[in-house]
Structures are given as C-alpha cells and as structure tokens.
C-alpha positions in Angstrom: -51.2 41.2 11.0 -51.1 44.8 12.9 -50.3 45.1 16.8 -53.3 45.4 19.1 -53.0 48.1 21.1 -52.7 47.3 25.1 -56.4 47.6 27.0 -56.3 49.2 30.1 -59.4 49.2 32.1 -60.9 51.9 34.5 -61.6 49.7 37.1 -59.3 47.0 38.8 -59.0 44.4 37.0 -56.3 41.5 36.7 -53.6 41.6 34.2 -54.3 38.4 33.1 -57.1 39.3 31.5 -56.1 42.7 30.0 -52.9 40.6 28.7 -55.4 37.9 26.9 -55.3 37.4 23.6 -58.0 35.4 21.5 -58.3 34.9 18.4 -61.5 35.4 18.1 -63.3 38.5 17.2 -65.9 40.0 19.3 -68.7 42.3 18.3 -67.9 46.3 19.5 -72.0 46.4 19.9 -73.3 46.4 23.5 -75.0 43.4 24.9 -79.0 43.8 25.4 -80.0 43.9 28.5 -82.0 40.2 27.6 -78.7 39.1 26.5 -76.9 40.4 29.9 -79.6 38.9 32.1 -79.1 35.6 30.4 -75.5 35.4 31.2 -75.9 36.8 35.3 -79.0 34.5 35.6 -78.7 31.7 38.2 -79.0 28.3 36.4 -79.3 26.6 39.5 
C-alpha cells in the first residue's frame, strides 16, 4: 500500500480532521452548487 501524504489546510482545522483516515475514496471532482446546497440546507 502506498503511503498517504499528510493533509494540510489553508484554514484553521482541528488536527483530528486532517489526521483522519478513511478506507473510502472520494472523487477529486468538486461538488456542484446543487449538491453543496443539499448538504447545507436546514432540514427543520
């Protein structure tokens, strides 16, 4: 297995998120505006 390079952030992010490893892979493609709004919409 290849070594995973350390992640860095330009913004202040808690290290637990940068150090988190997941067996799932994510697409390098950015979210669409509709996908992003779906994540951020208030479900109340």
